[in-house]
C-alpha positions as CSV (number, residue, x, y, z in Angstrom):
1,M,17.4,-16.3,5.3
2,N,19.0,-16.2,1.8
3,S,16.9,-18.7,-0.9
4,K,19.0,-21.4,-2.6
5,R,15.5,-22.1,-4.8
6,A,16.1,-22.5,-8.2
7,E,13.9,-18.8,-9.4
8,G,13.6,-16.7,-12.3
9,V,13.7,-12.5,-11.9
10,I,11.0,-10.3,-12.5
11,S,10.9,-6.4,-12.9
12,I,8.8,-3.5,-11.1
13,N,7.1,-3.2,-14.9
14,D,6.3,-6.8,-15.3
15,V,4.9,-6.7,-11.6
16,A,3.1,-3.5,-12.4
17,K,1.8,-6.0,-15.6
18,L,0.6,-8.3,-13.2
19,L,-1.6,-6.1,-11.3
20,K,-3.3,-4.6,-14.2
21,E,-3.8,-8.2,-15.8
22,N,-5.7,-9.2,-12.2
23,A,-3.3,-11.9,-12.4
24,K,-2.5,-14.1,-9.3
25,F,0.7,-14.4,-7.6
26,H,1.8,-14.4,-3.8
27,C,4.9,-11.9,-2.5
28,R,7.2,-13.7,-0.1
29,Y,9.8,-11.8,2.0
30,D,13.3,-12.9,3.0
31,Y,15.7,-11.4,5.4
32,Y,18.7,-10.6,3.3
33,D,21.2,-8.9,5.8
34,L,21.5,-5.9,8.5
35,G,22.0,-2.7,6.3
36,R,22.4,0.6,7.5
37,S,22.6,1.4,11.3
38,N,21.8,-2.6,11.8
39,S,18.5,-2.4,9.8
40,P,17.0,-6.0,8.2
41,R,17.1,-5.9,4.7
42,Y,14.7,-7.7,3.0
43,T,14.6,-8.8,-1.0
44,C,11.5,-9.8,-2.6
45,T,10.0,-13.4,-4.4
46,Y,6.6,-13.2,-6.5
47,I,5.4,-16.6,-6.2
48,L,2.9,-16.8,-9.6
49,E,0.1,-19.1,-9.9
50,D,2.0,-21.9,-11.6
51,G,4.1,-21.9,-8.8
52,A,7.2,-20.7,-10.5
53,E,9.2,-18.4,-8.1
54,E,11.2,-14.7,-9.8
55,A,13.2,-12.5,-7.9
56,L,12.3,-9.1,-7.9
57,I,15.3,-7.0,-8.8
58,S,17.0,-3.7,-9.3
59,V,15.8,-1.5,-12.9
60,R,19.1,-0.1,-12.6
61,Y,22.2,-1.9,-14.3
62,A,25.0,-2.9,-12.3
63,G,28.3,-3.4,-14.0
64,G,28.2,-7.1,-12.7
65,G,24.6,-8.0,-14.3
66,V,21.2,-7.7,-12.5
67,N,20.8,-7.6,-8.6
68,K,18.1,-8.7,-6.5
69,R,16.0,-5.2,-5.2
70,L,16.9,-5.0,-1.3
71,F,14.7,-3.2,0.8
72,S,14.7,-1.8,4.5
73,L,11.1,-2.6,6.3
74,W,10.2,0.8,6.9
75,P,9.7,2.6,4.7
76,G,10.7,0.6,1.8
77,L,9.3,-2.9,2.0
78,Y,5.7,-1.5,3.3
79,K,5.6,0.8,0.8
80,H,6.5,-1.6,-1.8
81,H,3.7,-4.2,0.0
82,R,1.0,-1.8,-0.1
83,E,1.7,-1.0,-3.7
84,Y,2.9,-4.1,-5.8
85,G,1.8,-6.7,-3.2
86,D,-0.3,-9.7,-3.4
87,G,-3.2,-7.8,-1.1
88,S,-2.0,-9.5,2.2
89,E,-1.0,-8.4,5.5
90,L,2.7,-8.5,6.8
91,V,3.3,-9.9,10.1
92,V,7.0,-9.3,11.3
93,H,9.0,-11.5,13.6
94,E,11.2,-11.5,16.7
95,D,14.0,-12.9,14.9
96,D,12.6,-10.0,12.0
97,T,11.5,-13.0,9.5
98,I,8.3,-11.7,7.8
99,S,4.8,-14.0,7.0
100,T,2.1,-12.1,5.3
101,I,-1.4,-13.7,6.3
102,K,-5.1,-13.4,4.5
103,V,-8.0,-13.1,6.9
104,D,-11.5,-15.1,5.3
105,G,-14.4,-13.8,5.9
106,K,-15.2,-15.8,8.9
107,G,-12.3,-14.5,10.4
108,R,-10.1,-16.9,9.9
109,I,-6.5,-16.1,9.5
110,K,-4.7,-18.3,6.5
111,A,-0.7,-18.0,7.0
112,I,0.4,-17.5,2.7
113,T,3.9,-17.1,3.2
114,G,7.0,-17.3,5.9
115,P,7.2,-18.9,9.2
116,L,3.6,-19.1,10.1
117,A,3.0,-20.5,6.9
118,S,5.9,-23.3,7.4
119,A,4.3,-23.9,11.3
120,Q,0.9,-24.0,9.3
121,N,1.6,-26.4,6.9
122,N,3.4,-29.0,9.3
123,T,0.4,-29.2,11.7
124,D,-2.8,-29.0,9.3
125,P,-2.8,-31.7,6.6
126,G,-5.5,-30.2,4.6
127,S,-3.4,-26.7,3.6
């Protein structure tokens, strides 16, 4: 679902700097559209420690300005998340939306982004 939130932009070089600095952030993957062969495509938003949301942009300049970087699920998004993600695991839902989760030391699952996080926040007032 295309986000209507106000957001900044971030390049892959900026993300590499965040990782080098051990900065805290989360990744959110939003369904964008169906690409070639009816395969779903996604955008990536980095949610920084201060709550700022920054859309990952393509480093290639397009005549009309910068564009959000689009990923196919495999291998694009999966590979990107392994190299430049927040260490969370990906959950792909039947409707092609994606949640990110982390498992704590006691085996409890914490939804970070996506539909699972929305459901968790609606049922757990303490989160």
